[in-house]
C-alpha positions as CSV (number, residue, x, y, z in Angstrom):
1,M,-26.7,108.6,80.4
2,T,-26.9,105.2,81.6
3,A,-25.6,104.7,85.3
4,G,-23.7,101.9,83.7
5,Y,-21.8,104.8,81.4
6,N,-21.2,106.5,84.4
7,S,-19.3,104.3,86.3
8,F,-17.4,103.1,83.3
9,R,-16.4,106.6,83.1
10,L,-15.4,106.7,86.7
11,A,-13.0,103.2,86.5
12,M,-11.8,104.9,83.1
13,A,-10.5,108.1,85.4
14,L,-9.4,105.9,88.1
15,C,-7.2,104.1,85.4
16,A,-6.0,107.3,83.9
17,A,-4.7,108.6,87.1
18,S,-3.3,105.0,88.1
19,V,-1.3,105.5,84.8
20,A,-0.3,109.4,85.5
21,C,1.2,108.8,88.9
22,A,3.5,105.8,87.7
23,E,4.7,108.1,85.1
24,S,5.5,111.3,87.8
25,A,7.3,108.2,89.6
26,G,9.6,107.2,86.8
27,R,7.6,104.2,85.8
28,V,6.7,103.2,82.6
29,P,3.8,101.3,82.5
30,G,2.3,99.4,79.1
31,L,-0.8,100.3,77.9
32,V,-2.2,97.0,76.3
33,G,-5.7,96.0,75.4
34,G,-7.2,98.4,77.6
35,S,-5.0,96.9,80.5
36,V,-2.7,98.6,82.4
37,F,0.9,97.3,83.5
38,P,2.3,99.4,86.1
39,A,5.3,98.1,87.7
40,E,3.3,96.6,90.9
41,S,0.1,95.6,89.5
42,R,-1.2,94.1,86.1
43,L,-4.9,93.8,85.3
44,I,-5.8,91.7,81.8
45,L,-9.3,93.2,80.8
46,V,-11.4,90.3,78.4
47,P,-14.8,92.0,77.4
48,V,-16.8,88.7,76.4
49,T,-19.8,88.3,74.5
50,V,-22.9,86.0,75.7
51,V,-25.4,84.8,72.8
52,D,-28.0,81.6,72.9
53,R,-28.4,79.3,70.3
54,N,-30.8,81.9,68.2
55,G,-28.3,84.8,69.0
56,A,-30.0,86.6,71.5
57,S,-27.9,88.2,73.8
58,V,-27.8,86.6,77.1
59,L,-27.3,89.2,80.1
60,N,-28.2,87.4,83.5
61,L,-24.9,85.7,84.0
62,R,-22.8,86.0,87.2
63,Q,-19.0,85.9,87.8
64,D,-19.3,82.5,89.3
65,Q,-20.2,81.3,86.2
66,F,-17.3,81.9,84.1
67,R,-13.7,80.5,83.8
68,V,-10.7,82.3,82.4
69,F,-7.4,80.5,81.1
70,D,-4.3,82.3,80.4
71,N,-2.0,80.4,78.2
72,A,-4.3,77.1,79.5
73,E,-3.5,78.2,83.9
74,Q,-6.9,78.6,85.5
75,L,-6.8,82.2,87.0
76,P,-9.5,83.7,89.0
77,I,-11.3,86.6,88.4
78,V,-10.9,89.9,90.3
79,S,-13.2,91.9,88.5
80,F,-16.4,91.7,86.9
81,S,-18.8,93.8,85.4
82,R,-21.4,94.3,82.7
83,E,-21.1,98.0,81.6
84,E,-22.6,100.1,78.6
85,A,-20.1,102.7,77.4
86,P,-19.4,104.8,74.6
87,V,-18.6,102.7,71.3
88,M,-16.5,103.9,68.0
89,L,-17.8,101.9,65.1
90,G,-16.7,101.4,61.9
91,V,-19.0,99.9,59.2
92,V,-17.3,98.2,56.1
93,L,-19.9,97.8,53.5
94,D,-19.1,95.6,50.4
95,L,-20.0,97.6,47.2
96,S,-18.5,94.9,44.9
97,G,-20.7,94.1,41.9
98,S,-22.1,90.9,43.4
99,M,-23.8,93.0,46.4
100,K,-25.8,95.0,43.7
101,S,-29.5,93.7,44.7
102,K,-28.7,93.2,48.4
103,I,-27.2,97.1,49.2
104,P,-30.9,98.1,49.8
105,H,-31.2,95.4,52.9
106,A,-27.6,95.8,53.4
107,L,-28.4,99.6,54.8
108,E,-31.3,98.5,56.6
109,A,-29.2,96.4,58.5
110,V,-26.9,99.3,59.3
111,R,-29.6,101.3,60.3
112,A,-31.0,98.8,62.8
113,I,-27.8,98.7,64.8
114,T,-27.2,103.2,64.6
115,N,-30.9,102.7,66.1
116,F,-29.4,101.5,69.3
117,A,-26.7,104.2,69.5
118,E,-26.5,106.6,72.3
119,Q,-25.4,110.3,71.6
120,V,-21.7,109.7,73.1
121,D,-21.2,107.2,70.5
122,Q,-19.5,107.8,67.2
123,G,-18.6,106.0,63.9
124,F,-17.4,106.1,60.5
125,L,-18.0,104.0,57.0
126,I,-15.9,102.4,54.6
127,T,-17.1,100.7,51.4
128,F,-15.1,98.3,49.2
129,A,-15.4,97.0,45.7
130,D,-11.6,96.8,44.1
131,R,-10.1,98.7,46.8
132,P,-11.2,100.5,50.5
133,E,-12.8,104.3,50.3
134,L,-13.6,105.6,53.3
135,R,-17.3,107.2,52.3
136,V,-18.1,108.8,55.8
137,D,-15.2,109.9,58.1
138,V,-15.5,109.8,62.3
139,T,-18.9,111.3,63.3
140,S,-21.5,111.6,66.1
141,N,-24.4,111.5,63.3
142,L,-24.8,108.1,63.2
143,K,-27.3,108.0,60.5
144,A,-25.1,109.3,57.9
145,L,-23.8,105.8,57.8
146,A,-26.9,104.2,56.3
147,N,-27.7,107.1,53.8
148,P,-27.9,105.5,50.2
149,W,-27.4,108.7,48.4
150,Q,-23.5,108.3,49.4
151,L,-22.9,105.2,47.8
152,P,-21.8,104.4,44.2
153,T,-23.0,101.6,42.1
154,A,-22.5,98.5,43.2
155,R,-19.6,97.1,40.6
156,G,-16.3,95.2,40.7
157,G,-13.6,92.8,42.9
158,T,-13.6,92.1,46.8
159,A,-11.0,93.7,48.6
160,L,-12.4,92.2,51.9
161,V,-8.8,91.9,53.4
162,D,-7.7,95.4,52.6
163,A,-11.1,96.8,53.8
164,A,-10.9,95.0,57.2
165,F,-7.0,96.1,57.4
166,D,-8.1,100.2,57.0
167,A,-10.8,99.7,59.0
168,L,-8.9,98.5,62.1
169,Q,-6.4,100.9,61.6
170,K,-8.8,103.3,61.4
171,T,-10.5,102.9,64.9
172,R,-6.8,102.3,66.7
173,S,-6.7,106.2,65.7
174,T,-9.3,106.7,68.6
175,R,-9.7,107.6,71.3
176,H,-12.6,105.2,72.2
177,N,-12.3,102.6,75.1
178,R,-14.3,100.5,73.4
179,R,-14.1,100.1,69.8
180,A,-16.1,97.8,67.1
181,L,-16.6,97.0,63.3
182,L,-19.6,96.0,61.5
183,I,-18.4,94.1,58.2
184,V,-21.2,92.7,55.5
185,S,-19.9,91.2,52.6
186,D,-21.4,87.8,50.3
187,G,-17.8,87.3,48.4
188,G,-14.8,86.2,49.3
189,D,-11.5,88.3,47.9
190,N,-10.0,88.6,44.6
191,S,-8.7,92.3,44.9
192,S,-6.5,92.7,48.2
193,R,-3.2,94.1,48.1
194,R,-2.5,92.7,51.8
195,G,-2.4,89.4,52.9
196,E,-4.6,87.8,55.8
197,T,-1.3,87.0,58.1
198,E,-1.2,91.3,58.1
199,L,-4.8,91.7,59.1
200,T,-4.6,88.7,61.5
201,A,-1.1,90.6,63.0
202,L,-3.1,94.0,63.1
203,A,-6.4,92.7,64.8
204,R,-4.5,90.9,67.7
205,E,-3.3,94.5,68.3
206,A,-6.2,96.5,67.8
207,E,-8.5,96.1,70.5
208,T,-11.3,96.0,68.4
209,Q,-14.1,93.8,68.3
210,V,-15.1,92.7,65.0
211,Y,-19.0,91.9,64.3
212,S,-19.6,90.6,60.7
213,I,-22.4,89.2,58.6
214,S,-21.9,86.6,55.8
215,I,-24.6,86.6,52.8
216,Q,-24.6,83.3,51.0
217,E,-28.0,82.5,49.7
218,R,-26.4,79.9,47.1
219,S,-24.1,77.1,47.3
220,A,-20.6,78.9,47.8
221,N,-17.9,78.7,45.6
222,K,-14.2,78.3,47.0
223,E,-13.4,81.8,46.8
224,E,-16.9,82.9,48.7
225,R,-16.2,80.1,51.3
226,R,-12.8,81.9,51.7
227,G,-14.5,85.2,52.6
228,Y,-17.1,83.2,55.2
229,Y,-13.4,81.9,57.1
230,I,-11.6,85.4,56.7
231,L,-15.0,86.9,58.8
232,H,-15.4,83.7,60.9
233,D,-12.1,84.3,62.0
234,L,-11.7,87.7,62.5
235,S,-14.7,87.7,64.8
236,K,-13.2,84.4,66.9
237,R,-9.9,86.5,67.6
238,T,-11.4,89.4,68.3
239,G,-14.1,88.7,70.7
240,G,-16.9,89.1,68.4
241,L,-19.4,87.8,66.7
242,H,-19.7,86.4,63.2
243,F,-23.4,85.4,61.5
244,L,-24.4,83.4,58.2
245,V,-27.3,85.3,56.4
246,R,-29.1,82.3,53.9
247,D,-31.8,85.3,52.8
248,R,-30.9,89.0,52.9
249,R,-34.0,89.7,54.2
250,E,-33.0,88.3,57.6
251,L,-30.1,90.9,57.9
252,P,-32.0,93.9,59.7
253,E,-33.0,91.2,62.6
254,I,-29.3,89.7,62.6
255,A,-27.8,93.3,62.7
256,E,-30.4,94.4,65.5
257,K,-29.1,91.0,67.8
258,I,-25.2,92.5,66.8
259,A,-26.4,96.1,68.4
260,I,-27.7,94.3,71.6
261,A,-24.5,92.0,71.8
262,M,-22.3,95.1,71.6
263,R,-23.8,97.4,74.1
264,N,-24.1,94.3,76.7
265,T,-20.5,93.3,77.1
266,Y,-19.4,91.5,80.0
267,V,-15.9,92.8,81.3
268,I,-14.0,89.9,83.1
269,G,-10.2,91.1,84.9
270,Y,-7.4,88.8,86.1
271,K,-4.2,89.3,87.1
272,P,-1.8,87.1,84.6
273,P,1.0,85.1,85.8
274,P,4.3,86.8,87.4
275,N,7.7,87.7,85.7
276,L,6.0,87.2,82.0
277,E,8.9,87.5,79.1
278,P,8.1,91.1,77.6
279,G,6.7,90.7,73.9
280,K,5.5,87.0,74.1
281,W,2.0,86.3,73.3
282,R,-0.1,84.9,75.9
283,N,-3.3,83.0,75.0
284,I,-6.6,83.8,76.6
285,R,-9.5,81.5,76.7
286,V,-12.6,82.0,78.7
287,A,-15.5,79.3,79.4
288,L,-18.7,79.2,80.7
289,A,-19.6,76.7,83.4
290,G,-22.7,74.3,83.1
291,A,-23.5,76.1,79.5
292,G,-23.3,73.3,77.4
293,K,-24.4,73.6,73.5
294,S,-27.0,76.5,74.8
295,H,-24.7,79.1,74.6
296,R,-22.3,81.1,72.6
297,L,-19.2,82.9,74.1
298,S,-16.8,85.1,72.3
299,A,-13.8,86.5,73.9
300,K,-10.7,87.8,72.5
301,N,-8.1,85.2,72.4
302,G,-5.0,86.9,73.7
303,Y,-2.5,89.7,74.5
304,Y,1.0,90.8,73.8
305,V,3.3,91.1,77.4
306,P,4.3,94.6,77.6
307,E,8.1,95.6,76.7
């Protein structure tokens, strides 16, 4: 167990203690996005991932290199860390007909990520074609997520939005402070009952970083381009990463980069402006000073002010 994880546990214990004390004193704090909002003190915690132009994690950045903006107002950073913490990992795997020949490489990608797992991590597996199905419920045995014998033959349509929605709901039901999804798909969406607006609304509240891979080995049609943009937007909104793969053989390498990024997240803390209107959405933007185009930064893009 790493020193980073021990410090993270201590921070969470202190956080829980402050909430308990506030409740016992008759104050009811809001708990939004891992951020505690007691009556007299508020702190927004923003997970941030930084990679270079090759997708490799950048792990040597300092607090003074970051800038954080709340509704376009730059605010001082009051806490900064890079922690490894237990992860709840939801794997969402496309089993539509077009994925049939790509499944072995997709499973190699899942294995590449679970190889980085710690004993304290947990995960689950949802597959989807015409509809999403929970194949492996929450387990500490993450190797089970890449077992090919539990998968049916790839066939049918693509319910990408429904699968992502169900997976986000699943992560919300867990008690982990770090939650992430890995979505692997080669198509768009032609079978979902839910719409992208519902998915976006849930992603705003789920406090789950979405890492996604779009497989497009040939010129994409309109439906496939839509799938690409769904995953790109979902990852961008939640502070995860999205990769476009042109060759299925690249999947394990890309997945390994995602695994390293997932385990090495900067956490920036700042105090929002006072007297905010409850229930309103606030935009967050995080910037890296002097990085130019050599670094790619991902951070969640906002929060709701607690009621």
